[in-house]
All heavy atoms as an XYZ file, in Angstrom:
943
protein
N       8.760      9.556      1.218
C       8.791      8.300      1.853
C       9.343      7.233      0.865
O       9.225      7.234     -0.343
C       7.268      7.873      2.308
C       7.197      6.529      2.774
S       5.659      5.974      3.487
C       5.759      6.883      5.002
N       9.950      6.247      1.503
C      10.539      5.134      0.823
C       9.613      4.201      0.279
O       8.605      4.092      0.905
C      11.732      4.626      1.775
C      11.209      4.211      3.001
C      10.701      2.902      3.330
C      11.175      5.107      4.085
C      10.178      2.515      4.613
C      10.739      4.798      5.272
C      10.242      3.550      5.546
O       9.742      3.189      6.863
N       9.883      3.410     -0.751
C       9.042      2.492     -1.328
C       8.526      1.377     -0.331
O       7.357      1.143     -0.296
C       9.715      1.774     -2.527
C       8.833      0.919     -3.235
C       9.436      0.154     -4.462
O      10.556      0.807     -5.056
O       9.273     -0.906     -4.771
N       9.381      0.796      0.384
C       9.121     -0.227      1.348
C       7.960      0.355      2.353
O       7.086     -0.336      2.757
C      10.230     -0.809      1.979
O      10.904      0.149      2.864
N       8.236      1.644      2.832
C       7.188      2.208      3.748
C       5.790      2.404      3.158
O       4.883      2.236      3.746
N       5.891      2.807      1.788
C       4.556      2.736      1.133
C       3.938      1.573      1.074
O       2.624      1.472      1.306
C       4.922      3.355     -0.196
C       5.231      5.002     -0.229
C       5.314      5.528     -1.703
O       5.495      4.789     -2.597
O       5.518      6.671     -1.807
N       4.768      0.460      0.791
C       4.021     -0.984      0.684
C       3.529     -1.250      2.020
O       2.460     -1.897      2.064
C       5.135     -1.875      0.155
C       5.504     -1.885     -1.314
O       4.575     -1.417     -1.950
N       6.589     -2.230     -1.571
N       4.249     -1.066      3.100
C       3.784     -1.255      4.447
C       2.441     -0.536      4.679
O       1.449     -1.167      5.275
C       4.771     -1.092      5.600
C       5.783     -1.959      5.687
C       7.118     -1.768      5.340
C       5.511     -3.294      6.215
C       8.126     -2.799      5.467
C       6.543     -4.220      6.436
C       7.847     -3.935      6.055
O       8.844     -4.874      6.173
N       2.438      0.740      4.519
C       1.260      1.428      4.621
C      -0.021      1.011      3.895
O      -1.137      0.754      4.441
C       1.311      2.973      4.370
C       2.275      3.721      5.299
C       2.464      5.080      4.830
C       1.680      3.638      6.718
N       0.239      0.609      2.632
C      -0.901      0.004      1.871
C      -1.391     -1.338      2.244
O      -2.514     -1.553      2.406
C      -0.321     -0.091      0.349
C      -1.406     -0.636     -0.542
C      -0.831     -0.771     -2.096
O       0.297     -0.722     -2.295
O      -1.771     -0.824     -2.973
N      -0.367     -2.084      2.737
C      -0.772     -3.436      3.366
C      -1.644     -3.190      4.588
O      -2.575     -3.947      4.798
C       0.555     -4.244      3.618
O       1.210     -4.434      2.223
C       0.212     -5.557      4.274
N      -1.226     -2.285      5.453
C      -1.993     -2.198      6.626
C      -3.352     -1.655      6.389
O      -4.274     -2.177      6.919
C      -1.350     -1.025      7.560
C       0.048     -1.522      8.125
C      -2.189     -0.542      8.759
C       0.879     -0.455      8.759
N      -3.566     -0.732      5.369
C      -4.807     -0.345      4.991
C      -5.651     -1.549      4.469
O      -6.834     -1.602      4.788
C      -4.718      0.707      3.797
C      -6.015      1.212      3.321
C      -6.833      2.000      4.389
C      -5.734      2.139      2.074
N      -5.171     -2.292      3.608
C      -5.801     -3.337      3.012
C      -6.232     -4.474      4.069
O      -7.367     -4.932      4.153
C      -5.030     -4.150      1.841
C      -5.590     -5.374      1.412
C      -4.872     -3.197      0.690
N      -5.279     -4.786      5.018
C      -5.541     -5.649      5.989
C      -6.723     -5.111      6.948
O      -7.606     -5.880      7.560
C      -4.284     -6.115      6.751
C      -3.260     -6.860      6.083
C      -1.986     -7.121      6.847
C      -3.978     -8.239      5.690
N      -6.685     -3.839      7.299
C      -7.708     -3.193      8.135
C      -9.047     -3.416      7.620
O      -9.954     -3.704      8.186
C      -7.353     -1.778      8.379
C      -6.376     -1.598      9.504
C      -6.070     -0.088      9.851
O      -6.363      0.757      9.126
N      -5.555      0.113     11.007
N      -9.164     -3.169      6.169
C     -10.346     -3.338      5.492
C     -10.822     -4.750      5.414
O     -12.051     -4.942      5.571
C     -10.247     -2.781      4.081
C     -10.074     -1.307      3.882
C      -9.956     -0.853      2.508
C      -9.930      0.641      2.214
N      -9.935      1.033      0.916
N      -9.834     -5.594      5.349
C     -10.266     -7.034      5.318
C     -10.560     -7.628      6.761
O     -11.441     -8.374      6.901
C      -9.062     -7.787      4.613
C      -9.427     -9.254      4.316
C      -8.292     -9.759      3.319
C      -7.498    -10.735      4.116
N      -6.333    -11.361      3.271
N      -9.798     -7.306      7.589
C      -9.781     -8.073      9.030
C     -10.299     -7.108     10.124
O     -10.643     -7.729     11.263
C      -8.476     -8.559      9.262
C      -7.876     -9.559      8.417
O      -8.622    -10.147      7.545
N      -6.651     -9.577      8.222
N     -10.272     -5.796      9.890
C     -10.645     -4.954     11.005
C      -9.372     -4.489     11.890
O      -9.363     -3.388     12.217
N      -8.643     -5.420     12.187
C      -7.457     -5.082     13.046
C      -6.257     -5.673     12.382
O      -6.266     -6.537     11.581
C      -7.595     -5.669     14.420
O      -7.689     -7.121     14.482
C      -8.807     -5.118     15.274
N      -5.041     -5.085     12.667
C      -3.823     -5.531     12.104
C      -2.769     -5.542     13.108
O      -2.563     -4.585     14.026
C      -3.478     -4.452     11.037
C      -2.102     -4.961     10.367
C      -4.449     -4.287     10.038
N      -2.014     -6.653     13.115
C      -0.850     -6.756     14.092
C       0.326     -7.068     13.128
O       0.227     -7.364     11.933
C      -1.008     -7.835     15.027
C      -2.284     -7.596     15.877
C      -2.659     -8.833     16.696
N      -1.682     -9.153     17.654
C      -1.922     -8.947     18.970
N      -3.008     -8.540     19.447
N      -0.920     -9.232     19.841
N       1.565     -6.882     13.722
C       2.790     -7.105     12.884
C       2.911     -8.477     12.314
O       3.187     -8.601     11.030
C       3.982     -6.848     13.803
O       4.125     -5.576     14.200
N       2.335     -9.565     12.987
C       2.336    -10.846     12.435
C       1.509    -10.876     11.192
O       1.886    -11.780     10.235
C       1.881    -11.999     13.521
C       2.231    -13.365     12.983
C       0.396    -11.652     13.901
C       3.636    -13.749     12.932
N       0.360    -10.287     11.198
C      -0.479    -10.156      9.853
C       0.238     -9.728      8.780
O       0.148    -10.129      7.569
C      -1.850     -9.389     10.226
C      -2.551     -9.936     11.369
O      -2.672    -11.041     11.593
O      -3.123     -9.019     12.159
N       0.972     -8.661      9.027
C       1.778     -7.919      7.902
C       2.903     -8.882      7.397
O       3.130     -9.130      6.326
C       2.433     -6.581      8.364
C       1.142     -5.629      8.769
C       3.232     -5.938      7.382
C       1.584     -4.312      9.549
N       3.565     -9.482      8.306
C       4.654    -10.388      8.007
C       4.163    -11.692      7.116
O       4.695    -12.037      6.132
C       5.384    -10.931      9.242
N       2.952    -12.049      7.486
C       2.255    -13.165      6.771
C       1.845    -12.689      5.442
O       2.144    -13.457      4.309
C       1.076    -13.832      7.572
C       1.509    -14.536      8.646
C       0.225    -15.264      9.329
N       0.631    -15.955     10.503
C      -0.089    -15.906     11.683
N      -1.157    -15.210     11.740
N       0.335    -16.598     12.771
N       1.144    -11.481      5.262
C       0.811    -11.052      4.039
C       1.957    -10.842      3.032
O       1.761    -11.106      1.900
C      -0.052     -9.748      4.275
C      -0.555     -9.140      3.066
C      -1.736     -9.930      2.410
O      -2.291    -10.731      3.165
O      -2.169     -9.684      1.266
N       3.018    -10.148      3.552
C       4.150     -9.679      2.625
C       5.313    -10.871      2.660
O       6.297    -10.704      1.755
C       4.692     -8.524      3.134
C       3.801     -7.359      3.167
C       4.563     -6.041      3.730
C       3.443     -7.011      1.689
N       5.137    -11.863      3.431
C       6.091    -12.976      3.524
C       7.419    -12.364      3.904
O       8.450    -12.777      3.276
C       6.077    -13.787      2.260
C       4.822    -14.501      1.953
C       4.794    -15.235      0.567
O       5.745    -15.235     -0.177
O       3.792    -15.984      0.263
N       7.452    -11.581      4.942
C       8.663    -10.977      5.402
C       8.848    -11.509      6.768
O       8.000    -11.956      7.491
C       8.593     -9.412      5.486
C       8.539     -8.683      4.218
C       8.118     -7.337      4.190
C       8.793     -9.286      3.069
C       8.210     -6.666      3.093
C       8.750     -8.641      1.925
C       8.557     -7.356      1.903
N      10.043    -11.391      7.365
C      10.366    -11.867      8.648
C       9.775    -10.904      9.600
O       9.609     -9.796      9.479
C      11.803    -11.936      8.831
O      12.443    -10.707      8.827
N       9.495    -11.471     10.826
C       8.921    -10.716     11.965
C       9.885     -9.499     12.349
O       9.514     -8.489     12.578
C       8.495    -11.602     13.097
C       7.364    -12.377     12.853
C       6.992    -13.224     14.125
C       6.992    -14.735     13.916
N       6.660    -15.548     15.029
N      11.177     -9.834     12.420
C      12.082     -8.710     12.777
C      12.110     -7.589     11.782
O      12.084     -6.356     12.119
C      13.441     -9.360     12.834
C      13.148    -10.794     13.204
C      11.854    -11.132     12.539
N      11.963     -7.942     10.477
C      11.877     -6.874      9.385
C      10.650     -6.112      9.624
O      10.688     -4.800      9.539
C      11.995     -7.561      7.997
O      13.128     -8.233      7.748
N       9.555     -6.698      9.777
C       8.367     -5.905      9.921
C       8.280     -5.188     11.282
O       7.991     -3.990     11.226
C       6.995     -6.919     10.008
C       5.703     -6.225     10.344
C       6.926     -7.581      8.738
N       8.861     -5.585     12.312
C       9.018     -4.773     13.628
C       9.801     -3.657     13.367
O       9.510     -2.559     13.794
C       9.573     -5.851     14.593
O       9.731     -5.059     15.923
N      10.955     -3.746     12.722
C      11.769     -2.553     12.460
C      11.092     -1.537     11.694
O      11.093     -0.292     11.874
C      13.133     -2.940     11.690
C      13.840     -1.847     11.167
C      15.379     -1.983     11.356
N      16.038     -0.938     10.715
C      16.224      0.340     11.071
N      15.559      0.760     12.205
N      16.911      1.186     10.459
N      10.316     -1.973     10.639
C       9.533     -1.037      9.745
C       8.525     -0.359     10.497
O       8.285      0.841     10.379
C       9.017     -1.755      8.432
N       7.837     -1.085     11.350
C       6.731     -0.555     12.266
C       7.322      0.557     13.066
O       6.662      1.564     13.342
C       5.937     -1.534     13.093
C       5.152     -2.597     12.151
S       4.003     -1.810     10.929
C       4.986     -2.033      9.510
N       8.510      0.291     13.560
C       9.090      1.247     14.485
C       9.501      2.516     13.708
O       9.226      3.668     14.130
N       9.942      2.492     12.499
C      10.117      3.599     11.685
C       8.840      4.364     11.305
O       8.792      5.610     11.278
C      10.784      3.206     10.371
C      12.225      2.733     10.562
C      12.840      2.104      9.235
C      13.163      3.849     10.962
N       7.699      3.566     10.958
C       6.482      4.286     10.677
C       5.960      4.958     11.815
O       5.263      5.914     11.685
C       5.586      3.223     10.036
C       5.841      2.734      8.683
C       4.933      1.617      8.056
C       5.829      3.879      7.699
N       6.108      4.345     13.082
C       5.676      4.995     14.318
C       6.411      6.203     14.601
O       5.799      7.282     14.850
C       5.706      4.039     15.380
C       5.341      4.520     16.735
C       5.301      3.389     17.748
C       4.823      4.069     19.133
N       4.864      3.044     20.195
N       7.701      6.200     14.395
C       8.604      7.464     14.599
C       8.212      8.513     13.633
O       8.197      9.747     13.937
C       9.990      7.072     14.415
C      10.844      6.380     15.410
C      12.189      5.992     15.225
O      12.742      6.629     14.348
O      12.694      5.004     15.726
N       7.858      8.145     12.435
C       7.518      9.249     11.385
C       6.101      9.696     11.651
O       5.566     10.618     10.821
C       7.764      8.593     10.037
O       6.806      7.603      9.762
N       5.262      9.180     12.402
C       4.020      9.528     12.674
C       2.900      8.926     11.916
O       1.702      9.547     11.845
N       3.217      7.865     11.041
C       2.195      7.319     10.190
C       1.332      6.172     10.819
O       0.215      5.996     10.301
C       2.998      6.657      8.970
C       3.546      7.784      8.049
N       4.820      8.175      8.230
C       3.004      8.302      7.005
C       5.050      9.119      7.266
N       3.960      9.102      6.511
N       1.863      5.701     11.865
C       1.040      4.651     12.702
C       1.112      4.847     14.186
O       2.084      5.485     14.600
C       1.540      3.211     12.262
C       2.918      2.934     12.733
C       1.338      2.848     10.819
C       3.285      1.494     12.762
N       0.276      4.226     14.740
C       0.178      4.044     16.292
C       0.065      2.549     16.551
O      -0.655      1.876     15.864
C      -0.899      4.823     16.927
C      -0.716      6.284     16.795
C      -1.942      7.149     17.280
O      -2.984      6.439     17.617
O      -1.798      8.399     17.543
N       0.804      2.139     17.574
C       0.612      0.733     18.016
C       0.192      0.689     19.562
O       0.831      1.415     20.366
C       1.989      0.007     18.014
C       2.552      0.086     16.472
C       1.808     -1.411     18.332
C       3.912     -0.390     16.403
N      -0.885      0.022     19.708
C      -1.383      0.078     21.163
C      -0.767     -1.022     21.931
O       0.049     -1.825     21.525
C      -3.018     -0.017     21.175
C      -3.588     -1.423     20.756
O      -2.806     -2.314     20.656
O      -4.716     -1.435     20.413
N      -1.154     -1.027     23.231
C      -0.557     -2.105     24.196
C      -0.733     -3.532     23.825
O      -0.037     -4.374     24.202
C      -1.049     -1.806     25.699
O      -2.454     -1.814     25.714
C      -0.573     -0.496     26.239
N      -1.802     -3.686     23.035
C      -2.121     -5.213     22.601
C      -1.416     -5.499     21.201
O      -1.565     -6.519     20.673
C      -3.572     -5.312     22.335
C      -4.395     -5.168     23.666
O      -3.844     -5.638     24.650
N      -5.562     -4.584     23.561
N      -0.657     -4.482     20.790
C       0.091     -4.788     19.555
C      -0.609     -4.421     18.271
O      -0.226     -4.715     17.056
N      -1.886     -3.919     18.345
C      -2.698     -3.529     17.155
C      -2.255     -2.217     16.560
O      -1.982     -1.208     17.292
C      -4.209     -3.411     17.550
C      -4.824     -4.775     18.030
C      -6.305     -4.606     18.213
O      -6.895     -3.559     17.961
O      -6.812     -5.629     18.765
N      -2.079     -2.324     15.278
C      -1.602     -1.163     14.552
C      -2.686     -0.339     13.937
O      -3.643     -0.975     13.312
C      -0.574     -1.674     13.397
C       0.467     -2.412     14.087
C      -0.270     -0.514     12.453
C       1.396     -3.227     13.096
N      -2.663      0.892     14.130
C      -3.592      1.885     13.564
C      -2.930      2.843     12.681
O      -1.968      3.385     13.096
C      -4.525      2.581     14.577
C      -5.367      1.662     15.542
C      -6.465      1.163     14.705
O      -7.006      1.701     13.817
N      -6.796     -0.181     14.941
N      -3.458      3.328     11.500
C      -2.953      4.466     10.675
C      -3.351      5.794     11.384
O      -4.499      5.789     11.940
C      -3.520      4.364      9.386
C      -2.991      3.148      8.553
C      -3.891      2.955      7.268
C      -1.596      3.231      8.061
N      -2.369      6.590     11.519
C      -2.705      7.855     11.915
C      -3.426      8.616     10.846
O      -3.487      8.064      9.597
C      -1.436      8.758     12.419
O      -0.685      8.824     11.245
C      -0.771      8.033     13.515
N      -3.901      9.885     11.034
C      -4.448     10.694      9.917
C      -3.403     10.857      8.794
O      -3.760     10.635      7.722
C      -4.934     12.040     10.422
N      -2.172     11.179      9.196
C      -1.193     11.243      8.156
C      -1.091      9.951      7.444
O      -0.865      9.806      6.174
C       0.165     11.637      8.816
C       1.389     11.707      7.914
C       1.247     12.874      6.983
C       2.635     11.870      8.954
N      -0.902      8.676      8.182
C      -0.692      7.472      7.524
C      -1.929      7.045      6.848
O      -1.714      6.462      5.630
N      -3.024      7.391      7.169
C      -4.417      6.926      6.370
C      -4.294      7.776      4.977
O      -4.545      7.233      3.947
C      -5.597      7.327      7.114
C      -6.895      6.872      6.504
C      -6.904      5.432      6.077
C      -8.043      7.321      7.484
N      -3.921      9.023      5.192
C      -3.987      9.840      3.892
C      -2.875      9.363      2.926
O      -3.254      9.126      1.657
C      -3.549     11.371      4.214
C      -3.507     12.245      3.020
C      -3.133     13.672      3.435
O      -3.125     14.031      4.688
O      -2.686     14.386      2.451
N      -1.634      8.982      3.337
C      -0.864      8.420      2.567
C      -1.175      6.902      1.913
O      -0.997      6.723      0.726
C       0.589      8.303      3.238
C       1.848      7.792      2.500
C       2.147      8.910      1.483
C       3.452      8.602      0.663
N       3.781      9.306     -0.371
N      -1.627      6.176      2.844
C      -2.042      4.809      2.527
C      -3.188      4.809      1.402
O      -3.159      4.056      0.524
C      -2.523      4.076      3.639
N      -4.149      5.762      1.631
C      -5.217      5.834      0.597
C      -4.713      6.356     -0.622
O      -5.037      5.837     -1.815
C      -6.310      6.830      1.102
C      -7.288      6.250      1.988
O      -7.549      4.918      1.890
N      -7.710      6.991      3.084
N      -3.678      7.316     -0.759
C      -3.221      7.832     -2.078
C      -2.419      6.568     -2.721
O      -2.587      6.584     -3.922
C      -2.182      9.004     -1.690
N      -1.673      5.921     -1.952
C      -0.875      4.773     -2.548
C      -1.829      3.639     -3.172
O      -1.690      3.140     -4.252
C       0.092      4.109     -1.535
C       1.025      5.125     -1.090
C       0.611      2.851     -2.109
C       1.830      4.784      0.252
N      -2.969      3.381     -2.299
C      -3.880      2.389     -2.763
C      -4.640      2.821     -4.025
O      -4.870      2.102     -4.898
C      -4.915      2.124     -1.641
C      -5.955      1.021     -1.840
C      -5.422     -0.284     -1.927
C      -7.231      1.434     -2.138
C      -6.415     -1.337     -2.150
C      -8.084      0.259     -2.345
C      -7.756     -1.084     -2.268
O      -8.629     -1.958     -2.641
N      -5.065      4.121     -4.020
C      -5.624      4.572     -5.215
C      -4.737      4.487     -6.430
O      -5.231      4.157     -7.517
C      -6.116      6.178     -5.108
C      -6.704      6.678     -6.363
C      -7.071      8.159     -6.092
O      -7.951      8.441     -5.409
O      -6.452      8.990     -6.925
N      -3.527      4.936     -6.339
C      -2.419      4.711     -7.465
C      -2.636      3.274     -7.961
O      -2.541      3.004     -9.170
C      -1.147      5.133     -7.022
C      -0.810      6.544     -7.157
C       0.698      6.794     -6.642
N       1.697      6.795     -7.583
C       1.992      7.744     -8.409
N       1.414      8.990     -8.351
N       2.963      7.691     -9.329
N      -2.444      2.421     -6.884
C      -2.392      0.980     -7.219
C      -3.675      0.465     -8.030
O      -3.575     -0.129     -9.115
C      -2.201      0.138     -6.036
C      -2.177     -1.324     -6.279
N      -0.937     -1.955     -6.309
C      -3.092     -2.362     -6.385
C      -1.171     -3.264     -6.568
N      -2.374     -3.468     -6.624
N      -4.759      0.977     -7.664
C      -5.975      0.549     -8.239
C      -6.185      1.196     -9.716
O      -6.638      0.577    -10.648
C      -7.302      1.048     -7.520
C      -7.247      0.302     -6.214
C      -7.410     -1.132     -6.385
O      -8.017     -1.632     -7.155
N      -6.568     -1.806     -5.466
N      -5.711      2.413     -9.920
C      -5.701      3.137    -11.119
C      -4.822      2.517    -12.143
O      -5.165      2.215    -13.331
C      -5.412      4.690    -10.984
C      -5.114      5.261    -12.382
C      -6.525      5.372    -10.319
N      -3.587      2.138    -11.638
C      -2.610      1.558    -12.662
C      -3.128      0.171    -13.032
O      -2.884     -0.232    -14.213
C      -1.092      1.508    -11.913
C      -0.674      2.969    -11.735
C      -0.236      0.672    -12.808
C       0.436      3.151    -10.822
N      -3.519     -0.509    -12.068
C      -4.095     -1.891    -12.253
C      -5.235     -1.863    -13.350
O      -5.240     -2.583    -14.460
C      -4.696     -2.618    -11.009
O      -3.597     -2.700    -10.106
C      -5.248     -3.992    -11.299
N      -6.060     -0.993    -13.192
C      -7.315     -0.807    -14.147
C      -6.691     -0.394    -15.642
O      -7.168     -0.965    -16.526
C      -8.210      0.301    -13.768
O      -8.940     -0.192    -12.747
N      -5.830      0.511    -15.604
C      -5.199      0.994    -16.785
C      -4.384     -0.124    -17.550
O      -4.772     -0.308    -18.727
C      -4.097      2.159    -16.460
C      -3.414      2.598    -17.771
C      -4.066      3.441    -18.499
C      -2.197      2.102    -18.047
C      -3.378      4.062    -19.738
C      -1.494      2.490    -19.285
C      -2.166      3.486    -20.005
N      -3.710     -0.917    -16.855
C      -3.029     -2.039    -17.356
C      -4.031     -3.167    -18.005
O      -3.787     -3.699    -19.042
C      -2.106     -2.778    -16.363
C      -0.777     -1.863    -16.013
C      -0.022     -2.540    -14.998
C      -0.035     -1.675    -17.316
N      -5.009     -3.339    -17.235
C      -6.039     -4.460    -17.788
C      -6.748     -3.872    -18.969
O      -6.967     -4.689    -19.871
C      -7.054     -4.690    -16.635
C      -6.474     -5.473    -15.450
S      -7.579     -5.682    -14.133
C      -8.880     -6.500    -14.818
N      -6.949     -2.575    -19.012
C      -7.794     -1.997    -20.203
C      -6.877     -1.896    -21.321
O      -7.321     -2.033    -22.589
C      -8.324     -0.671    -19.846
C      -9.530     -0.705    -18.941
C     -10.215      0.684    -18.770
C     -11.480      0.656    -17.848
N     -12.141      1.865    -17.981
N      -5.627     -1.586    -21.235
C      -4.746     -1.390    -22.274
C      -3.956     -2.471    -22.887
O      -3.357     -2.406    -23.919
C      -3.867     -0.262    -22.044
O      -2.947     -0.428    -20.970
C      -4.662      1.123    -21.769
N      -3.720     -3.492    -22.044
C      -2.759     -4.582    -22.300
C      -3.566     -5.978    -22.397
O      -2.915     -6.881    -22.822
C      -1.644     -4.707    -21.428
O      -2.141     -4.987    -20.131
C      -0.807     -3.375    -21.416
N      -4.716     -5.897    -21.931
C      -5.549     -7.217    -21.949
C      -4.923     -8.308    -21.211
O      -4.924     -9.401    -21.545
C      -5.879     -7.644    -23.448
C      -6.981     -8.609    -23.545
O      -7.884     -8.622    -22.713
O      -6.943     -9.632    -24.326
N      -4.336     -7.937    -20.165
C      -3.685     -9.036    -19.071
C      -4.697     -9.194    -17.988
O      -5.690     -8.551    -17.774
C      -2.303     -8.450    -18.537
C      -1.365     -8.385    -19.712
C      -2.428     -7.237    -17.735
N      -4.442    -10.297    -17.295
C      -5.288    -10.734    -16.148
C      -5.040     -9.670    -15.183
O      -4.120     -9.013    -14.892
C      -4.866    -12.108    -15.733
O      -3.675    -12.118    -15.192
N      -5.986     -9.688    -14.136
C      -5.997     -8.805    -12.943
C      -4.820     -9.168    -12.127
O      -4.011     -8.200    -11.638
C      -7.272     -8.999    -12.001
C      -7.157     -8.204    -10.767
C      -8.275     -8.119     -9.988
N      -9.332     -7.222    -10.516
C      -9.294     -5.852    -10.575
N      -8.402     -5.303    -10.025
N     -10.241     -5.165    -11.225
N      -4.416    -10.383    -11.974
C      -3.263    -10.784    -11.186
C      -1.958    -10.244    -11.818
O      -1.082     -9.771    -11.073
C      -3.142    -12.485    -11.223
C      -2.013    -12.927    -10.336
C      -1.972    -14.434    -10.351
O      -3.008    -15.083    -10.354
O      -0.797    -14.971    -10.278
N      -1.795    -10.370    -13.141
C      -0.620     -9.836    -13.812
C      -0.633     -8.334    -13.722
O       0.426     -7.687    -13.333
C      -0.474    -10.197    -15.328
C       0.447     -9.480    -16.095
C      -0.306    -11.692    -15.339
N      -1.701     -7.572    -13.857
C      -1.854     -6.307    -13.759
C      -1.520     -5.712    -12.436
O      -0.782     -4.722    -12.285
C      -3.218     -5.689    -14.235
N      -2.119     -6.537    -11.372
C      -1.689     -5.998    -10.009
C      -0.215     -6.210     -9.655
O       0.398     -5.347     -8.928
C      -2.704     -6.882     -8.985
C      -4.024     -6.372     -9.141
C      -4.810     -6.561     -7.741
O      -4.226     -7.075     -6.867
O      -5.947     -6.314     -7.884
N       0.323     -7.279    -10.101
C       1.727     -7.473     -9.842
C       2.585     -6.284    -10.357
O       3.454     -5.785     -9.621
C       2.228     -8.863    -10.420
O       1.490     -9.750     -9.745
C       3.693     -9.087    -10.184
N       2.251     -6.012    -11.610
C       3.077     -4.958    -12.300
C       2.750     -3.573    -11.617
O       3.568     -2.728    -11.694
C       2.843     -5.035    -13.844
C       3.685     -6.070    -14.386
O       4.362     -6.853    -13.617
O       3.676     -6.315    -15.685
N       1.481     -3.390    -11.300
C       0.964     -2.090    -10.657
C       1.782     -1.794     -9.399
O       2.160     -0.692     -9.176
C      -0.508     -2.044    -10.563
N       2.108     -2.864     -8.669
C       2.763     -2.859     -7.421
C       4.123     -2.290     -7.663
O       4.629     -1.378     -6.890
C       2.788     -4.122     -6.662
S       3.245     -4.020     -4.916
N       4.716     -2.652     -8.743
C       6.060     -2.250     -8.999
C       6.020     -0.810     -9.561
O       6.898     -0.021     -9.235
C       6.839     -3.144    -10.062
C       6.937     -4.584     -9.540
C       7.228     -5.457    -10.742
C       7.228     -6.922    -10.480
N       7.340     -7.816    -11.626
N       5.113     -0.484    -10.342
C       5.063      0.795    -11.131
C       4.487      1.999    -10.232
O       4.919      3.188    -10.435
C       4.119      0.700    -12.349
C       4.545     -0.319    -13.411
S       3.292     -0.606    -14.729
C       3.134      1.100    -15.349
N       3.721      1.691     -9.215
C       3.116      2.731     -8.427
C       4.064      3.744     -7.803
O       3.877      4.831     -7.484
C       2.168      2.187     -7.445
C       2.655      1.380     -6.353
C       1.617      0.618     -5.552
O       0.610      0.144     -6.125
O       1.935      0.184     -4.513
N       5.348      3.156     -7.547
C       6.301      3.900     -6.779
C       7.231      4.752     -7.662
O       7.963      5.711     -7.196
C       7.123      2.959     -5.891
C       6.260      2.115     -5.068
N       5.587      2.553     -3.945
C       5.993      0.725     -5.073
C       5.029      1.580     -3.420
N       5.158      0.459     -4.085
N       7.195      4.438     -9.063
C       8.119      5.197     -9.927
C       7.488      6.127    -10.950
O       8.171      6.888    -11.406
C       9.083      4.178    -10.646
C       8.254      3.083    -11.448
C       9.873      3.423     -9.607
C       9.145      2.201    -12.382
N       6.156      5.855    -11.045
C       5.537      6.700    -12.051
C       5.502      8.161    -11.565
O       5.229      8.451    -10.403
C       4.054      6.283    -12.338
C       3.830      5.164    -13.180
C       2.382      4.874    -13.318
C       4.453      5.276    -14.618
N       5.793      9.117    -12.482
C       5.622     10.506    -12.242
C       4.196     10.818    -12.133
O       3.281     10.290    -12.728
N       3.922     12.049    -11.588
C       2.546     12.463    -11.343
C       1.853     12.715    -12.649
O       0.663     12.503    -12.824
C       2.474     13.815    -10.494
C       1.162     14.196     -9.984
C       0.433     13.214     -9.124
O       0.989     12.156     -8.508
O      -0.837     13.239     -9.078
N       2.453     13.300    -13.666
C       1.885     13.606    -14.939
C       1.386     12.291    -15.605
O       0.160     12.343    -16.140
C       2.713     14.459    -15.835
C       2.191     14.904    -17.040
C       3.023     15.795    -17.870
O       4.160     16.109    -17.433
O       2.670     16.124    -19.017
N       2.198     11.310    -15.546
C       1.854     10.047    -16.297
C       0.756      9.370    -15.373
O      -0.196      8.906    -16.110
C       2.983      9.144    -16.373
C       2.639      7.730    -16.742
C       4.057      9.675    -17.395
N       0.756      9.483    -14.162
C      -0.382      8.773    -13.238
C      -1.621      9.556    -13.581
O      -2.574      8.883    -13.705
C       0.122      8.938    -11.754
C      -1.086      8.594    -10.955
C      -1.720      7.410    -10.856
C      -1.665      9.659    -10.195
C      -2.710      7.065     -9.963
C      -2.797      9.472     -9.297
C      -3.217      8.245     -9.215
O      -4.321      7.905     -8.502
N      -1.596     10.797    -13.641
C      -2.763     11.647    -13.938
C      -3.448     11.230    -15.423
O      -4.707     11.219    -15.439
C      -2.717     13.088    -13.735
C      -2.350     13.486    -12.258
C      -3.599     13.270    -11.426
O      -4.711     13.235    -11.749
N      -3.215     12.911    -10.117
N      -2.546     11.104    -16.274
C      -2.942     10.725    -17.648
C      -3.676      9.344    -17.624
O      -4.647      9.137    -18.379
N      -3.081      8.288    -16.755
C      -3.692      7.045    -16.749
C      -5.037      7.221    -15.921
O      -6.027      6.554    -16.521
C      -2.803      6.128    -15.805
C      -1.656      5.724    -16.460
S      -0.669      4.658    -15.333
C       0.411      3.778    -16.306
N      -5.100      8.069    -14.994
C      -6.406      8.108    -14.285
C      -7.507      8.834    -15.218
O      -8.612      8.344    -15.190
C      -6.173      9.165    -13.113
C      -7.162      9.201    -11.984
C      -6.640     10.005    -10.838
C      -7.784     10.068     -9.812
N      -7.323     10.830     -8.682
N      -7.033      9.806    -16.037
C      -8.000     10.341    -17.019
C      -8.502      9.283    -18.001
O      -9.714      9.128    -18.324
C      -7.443     11.586    -17.745
C      -7.472     12.847    -16.967
C      -7.042     14.083    -17.795
N      -5.828     13.841    -18.389
C      -4.533     14.080    -17.852
N      -4.538     14.558    -16.749
N      -3.461     13.899    -18.635
N      -7.556      8.553    -18.519
C      -7.824      7.455    -19.494
C      -8.842      6.488    -19.004
O      -9.789      6.140    -19.781
C      -6.516      6.693    -19.901
C      -6.861      5.543    -20.921
C      -6.719      5.977    -22.201
C      -7.016      4.287    -20.578
C      -7.042      4.976    -23.146
C      -7.237      3.378    -21.415
C      -7.295      3.663    -22.805
N      -8.774      5.991    -17.704
C      -9.788      4.962    -17.262
C     -11.044      5.518    -16.890
O     -11.968      4.766    -16.806
C      -9.156      4.109    -16.074
C      -8.974      4.973    -14.817
C      -7.918      3.447    -16.504
C      -8.722      4.196    -13.632
N     -11.001      6.880    -16.815
C     -12.407      7.513    -16.321
C     -13.204      7.871    -17.605
O     -14.399      8.248    -17.494
C     -12.042      8.838    -15.528
C     -11.609      8.571    -14.223
C     -11.149      9.681    -13.389
O     -10.982     10.787    -13.887
N     -10.953      9.538    -11.977
N     -12.538      7.700    -18.784
C     -13.288      8.008    -19.992
C     -14.057      6.906    -20.512
O     -13.925      5.830    -20.247
C     -12.273      8.439    -21.146
C     -11.557      9.704    -20.764
C     -10.452     10.065    -21.815
O     -10.175      9.181    -22.697
O      -9.971     11.126    -21.676
């Protein structure tokens, strides 16, 4: 999956946890993207089987989408914790950099970070 698709799935998961329901406009506001950009991305995620959109425009993660979103969210949390523990930066700085790093880190490095924060 492409990086932007992963960001959308993670955003949908976070917004569902926070608000209960998610619509395209919520995603556009959260990510500060245009409505047409979000609409196109939702179409792609729907085609790939990661989301469903009901007649009211509410977006739900499918089992496939939820699995992927949870994995991305966990990576984000692990990397954020790792950066905070090892670099003594604020949560805000760590989260910003974790968002960039979560898509490029190899699995071996990610697992090493995960082990480090669990010790």
